[in-house]
C-alpha positions as CSV (number, residue, x, y, z in Angstrom):
1,M,79.6,136.0,124.9
2,K,77.9,139.3,124.9
3,Y,77.7,139.5,129.0
4,S,79.5,137.3,131.3
5,L,76.7,137.7,133.8
6,V,73.1,137.5,132.9
7,A,70.8,138.2,136.0
8,F,67.1,137.9,135.7
9,D,64.4,139.0,137.7
10,F,61.8,136.2,138.3
11,D,58.3,137.6,139.0
12,G,56.7,138.9,135.5
13,T,60.1,138.1,133.6
14,L,60.8,134.6,133.7
15,A,57.5,133.6,135.2
16,D,53.9,134.8,134.5
17,T,52.9,135.2,138.2
18,L,50.7,138.3,137.8
19,P,47.3,136.4,137.2
20,W,48.1,134.4,140.5
21,M,49.1,137.6,142.4
22,E,45.9,139.5,141.3
23,S,43.8,136.5,142.5
24,I,45.0,136.9,145.9
25,L,45.3,140.7,146.2
26,H,41.8,141.1,148.0
27,D,43.1,138.6,150.8
28,V,46.3,140.5,151.2
29,A,44.5,143.7,151.3
30,E,42.2,142.3,154.1
31,K,45.1,140.9,156.0
32,F,47.5,144.0,155.9
33,G,45.0,146.7,155.9
34,F,45.2,148.6,152.6
35,R,43.0,149.9,149.9
36,K,41.8,147.2,147.3
37,P,42.0,148.6,143.8
38,D,39.4,147.7,141.1
39,A,40.1,146.4,137.9
40,E,40.7,149.7,136.1
41,E,42.7,151.1,138.6
42,R,45.1,147.9,138.6
43,L,45.7,148.7,135.1
44,R,46.6,152.3,135.8
45,L,49.0,151.2,138.6
46,R,50.9,149.4,136.1
47,Q,52.2,152.7,134.7
48,H,54.0,153.4,138.3
49,S,56.9,152.5,140.3
50,A,56.4,149.9,143.2
51,Y,57.1,152.8,145.8
52,D,54.4,155.0,144.1
53,I,51.8,152.1,144.1
54,M,52.4,151.5,147.7
55,K,51.7,155.4,148.5
56,Q,48.5,155.4,146.3
57,L,47.2,152.1,148.1
58,G,48.0,153.4,151.6
59,I,50.7,150.8,152.3
60,P,53.3,152.0,154.7
61,L,57.1,151.2,153.8
62,W,57.5,149.1,157.1
63,K,54.8,146.7,156.1
64,A,56.4,145.9,152.8
65,P,58.8,142.9,154.0
66,A,55.6,141.4,155.9
67,I,53.6,141.6,152.7
68,L,56.4,140.1,150.6
69,A,56.8,137.1,153.3
70,F,53.2,136.7,153.3
71,V,53.0,136.2,149.3
72,R,56.1,134.1,149.2
73,Q,54.4,131.6,151.8
74,A,51.1,131.8,149.8
75,M,53.0,130.7,146.6
76,E,54.3,127.3,148.2
77,D,50.7,126.2,147.4
78,A,50.3,127.9,144.2
79,V,53.3,127.0,142.3
80,P,51.4,124.4,140.1
81,K,49.3,127.3,138.8
82,V,52.3,129.4,137.9
83,S,54.2,128.7,134.9
84,L,57.2,130.3,132.9
85,F,56.2,132.5,129.9
86,P,56.5,130.5,126.5
87,G,59.7,130.3,125.3
88,V,61.6,131.0,128.5
89,D,62.7,127.5,128.8
90,A,64.4,127.5,125.3
91,M,65.9,131.0,126.0
92,L,67.7,129.9,129.3
93,R,69.1,126.8,127.7
94,A,70.5,128.8,124.8
95,V,72.1,131.6,127.1
96,H,73.6,128.8,129.5
97,G,74.9,127.2,126.2
98,S,76.6,130.4,125.1
99,G,78.7,130.1,128.2
100,S,77.1,133.1,130.2
101,R,76.8,132.6,134.0
102,M,73.1,133.1,134.8
103,A,71.4,134.3,138.1
104,V,67.9,134.9,139.4
105,V,67.6,138.2,141.7
106,S,64.4,138.4,143.1
107,S,62.4,139.2,146.2
108,N,60.6,135.7,145.9
109,S,62.2,132.8,147.6
110,T,64.9,130.5,146.2
111,A,62.5,127.5,146.7
112,N,59.7,129.2,144.8
113,V,61.7,130.1,141.9
114,Q,63.3,126.6,141.7
115,R,60.1,124.9,142.0
116,V,58.7,126.8,139.0
117,L,61.9,126.4,136.9
118,G,61.7,122.7,137.4
119,P,64.4,120.1,137.8
120,A,65.7,120.5,134.3
121,L,66.1,124.4,134.3
122,A,67.0,125.1,138.0
123,P,70.7,123.8,137.6
124,L,71.3,126.1,134.8
125,I,71.2,128.9,137.3
126,A,74.4,129.4,138.9
127,D,73.3,132.0,141.5
128,Y,69.9,132.6,143.4
129,A,69.9,135.8,145.1
130,C,66.5,135.8,146.4
131,G,64.4,136.7,149.4
132,T,63.8,140.1,151.0
133,D,66.6,142.1,152.6
134,L,67.0,145.5,153.7
135,F,68.8,146.9,150.8
136,G,67.0,145.1,148.0
137,K,68.3,144.2,144.6
138,P,71.3,146.7,144.4
139,A,73.1,145.2,147.4
140,K,72.2,141.7,145.7
141,I,73.8,142.6,142.4
142,E,76.7,144.0,144.2
143,H,77.2,140.8,146.1
144,L,76.9,138.6,143.0
145,L,79.7,141.0,141.3
146,R,81.7,140.6,144.2
147,D,81.3,136.9,144.6
148,T,81.7,136.0,140.9
149,H,84.7,138.5,140.3
150,I,82.7,139.9,137.2
151,A,83.1,143.4,136.2
152,A,79.8,145.4,136.2
153,S,80.6,146.3,132.7
154,Q,80.2,142.6,131.7
155,A,76.8,142.2,133.5
156,I,73.2,143.0,132.8
157,L,70.0,142.8,134.8
158,I,66.8,142.0,132.9
159,G,63.5,142.7,134.6
160,D,59.9,143.9,134.2
161,E,59.6,147.0,136.4
162,I,61.0,150.4,136.8
163,R,62.9,149.4,140.2
164,D,64.8,146.8,137.9
165,I,66.1,149.8,135.9
166,E,67.1,151.7,138.8
167,A,68.8,148.7,140.5
168,A,70.9,148.3,137.3
169,R,71.8,151.8,137.0
170,K,72.8,152.0,140.6
171,T,75.3,149.2,140.3
172,G,76.7,150.0,137.2
173,V,75.4,147.1,135.2
174,D,73.3,147.1,131.9
175,S,69.6,147.3,132.2
176,G,67.4,145.2,130.1
177,V,63.4,145.1,130.3
178,V,60.9,142.7,128.8
179,A,57.4,144.2,127.5
180,W,55.4,141.3,128.9
181,G,55.7,141.9,132.4
182,Y,54.3,144.2,135.1
183,N,55.1,147.8,133.8
184,R,54.0,148.6,130.6
185,E,56.5,148.9,127.7
186,A,55.9,152.6,127.3
187,T,56.4,153.3,130.9
188,L,59.8,151.5,131.0
189,R,61.0,153.2,128.0
190,E,60.6,156.4,129.8
191,H,63.2,155.4,132.3
192,Q,65.7,154.9,129.4
193,P,67.0,151.2,130.0
194,D,69.8,150.0,127.8
195,L,67.9,147.2,126.2
196,V,63.8,146.8,125.7
197,F,62.6,143.1,124.6
198,S,59.5,142.9,122.9
199,N,59.5,138.9,123.0
200,V,61.2,136.1,124.3
201,H,63.0,135.1,121.0
202,E,64.3,138.7,120.7
203,L,65.8,138.3,124.2
204,A,67.7,135.3,123.3
205,R,69.0,136.6,120.0
206,S,70.1,139.9,121.9
207,L,71.9,137.7,124.6
208,L,73.7,135.2,122.2
209,P,76.8,135.9,120.5
210,A,76.5,137.1,116.8
């Protein structure tokens, strides 16, 4: 095995949730009182970190947990409109078959993640470190490493945002980023992740033993 533990972000990494999230952005902005970016600005924002985006839209940090909770609840009804990226199902089966332990580390809810994965794929994920907590992904990864007794050097976090690279770096695990998610590939490369995956097939090949 190349990695004993492969931890995936969910939104934008395994599941194509961006179109749905953009479809509810106006309602979320109305409810929580922040500025509504137009289509052109939304594209520009994809070059920035989550923290910078919040600053530019005028979202105070204290509102973030409530916004995330609202979006998670809204997704309860939107799950039929959200699907995995093409090839993700085969990739998950292949990584599971190689013997690596898989986890999902996400601010989304376990229920939403499992519904999108479906009854065939959800059991392949050994650990669901989901939901919002005060310390975010670094704390979730640390808990995973401690609970599974897996060394950080044998683990990787794969995501689609700058904050995924930062979370991996803080916890000593390798960082992998996908080119099809929220942050642009060029933006992600500027933050020097350990691995960059241009497509799902490349991701599968990189995680499987030679």
